[in-house]
Steps between C-alpha positions, in 0.01 A plus 500: 500500500567809286823671411501803737305792357793735557709301250264380227619343178396738225486377141521800267364523147484749215155659474240457369408178680142426601407301810145469364623280214666255738207509743261405218738229379527335842132547578418269209770243577563486877523158659330464838745403770801606290417862412313782670407826331418818689396834359861616513698184562584158363626215722600145410677193632811374326782250514855565381735209557505432874313820580121519533298801608297788366550845360276804478507780243353846558518770231648834606384694197633836615848346519483297176580191704352187654553421867604139555440329835590137569457239771791445737549159339575664164746772596792268421397472134437869427774505237310232306156635582543860388582426131200268482266762643641766268433274202155408630395867509705591190694775677803512269324597178533843341141578391608797288730282290219252438257780411753633249542154350126467434453857376512397132214249537165686502322211672730455798610864520141599577480238776829621648362853517202370697720297742855638491604321818378153402745231608535123476388328822688171539496213747719473805575135427543361146376152592184643654434703186561199276245302700253787467559513123445127452189502718381806307509339156169571323319618815426839654732662753234448768472128426879461501529676837231270644684185394841634604348590837398137542859396437610740774244378754574133429876506457643827635704466820387717793720806555649483846503790743268791562389632167295794371133474415430260216853353485481134600670275244786470256437426134536122442842364410555327164535158661173544687308577179677227302412227748154608610163342433332783311169325447216750515730801477288647220720451193474267200707185538745596225572834664557326834750274323671802344525673838632198686750410229628858500523506882680166495757630251567799723515287817749256347720774360449377143355841412655826616246781506739786429603758244865400519514418129259770391132543441472302177681201649256493792200517265644216292557281806148563627339431161678163492297388802170318447199731522695827489472708185621842391236698694589335830875522441492867396268586788735333747795697361298821527337457842759282675813688392380835370659428161438829318470343154283197586175508305220240515356600161204259518369651827130587470538831682769611256300393196173658615636829637266784393774686314478234225133575438194280532648211299822480698820372341635153422793353688703496177423867433581595858826308497607683184388839632687442826837471326522880508453493878818302571673490744208621715215279375399402855429866580284528189317191630448672837340798325281276284380304804422828672308608190310169494399457862616803696763298694 
């Protein structure tokens, strides 16, 4: 099932990079049946075109690299898989350049000193992340994971073959979500409508979930859909594509981060303050979220 251990695929990065940040991120968000998290590993199912399988990541901290293992069924799509995994674990960022960029802002500079290797965890699949963002509107991460897990158990296709512990299903396809009876799924009716309309647009090809025309064009297209506002659109750009300048300024965790003091900051104030953080506003958001909740 694995790529032979004598010829592993090693994904290098520029230190510092902290496995603990990604472990904490996935621990909060893992989907049963799709993802499995070990103390020093992360495994998930995936589908890329005609390929379906799983991959496993293990940090090799002494080598400043991640070891990538894949199922036999996925070896043929390694050239597509590797860039996605590199983006998912934010392996191509220069943390020193980002630290230098924030050095003039006393708020963020202090946070960067505390966590110099902080990165931007992103999703493997943009559609999956968009579903998570829509489900997660105005609810906690835990509640969103619960509802998304129900979508997986109801609609996710079983992953064929012999698979590692905890890897059983693929994330549901757009057409499956668009056409499903989602009664009792645990979301308000309007949010169900938003989710199914969005999935239907993706399934039909009417909406292309891509950054081909740039980040702002994607946000504009998403905001034109019923039930999707700036927070959801910016969050999708940030978490689905790793857009370094995406910034969901109305996010509660950003507004209530302790660095702003007991009263917090308004979305308008934060949006104005964040202009100085361009083009790395998403990394400022990562530091503010870390400051707010520890993950």
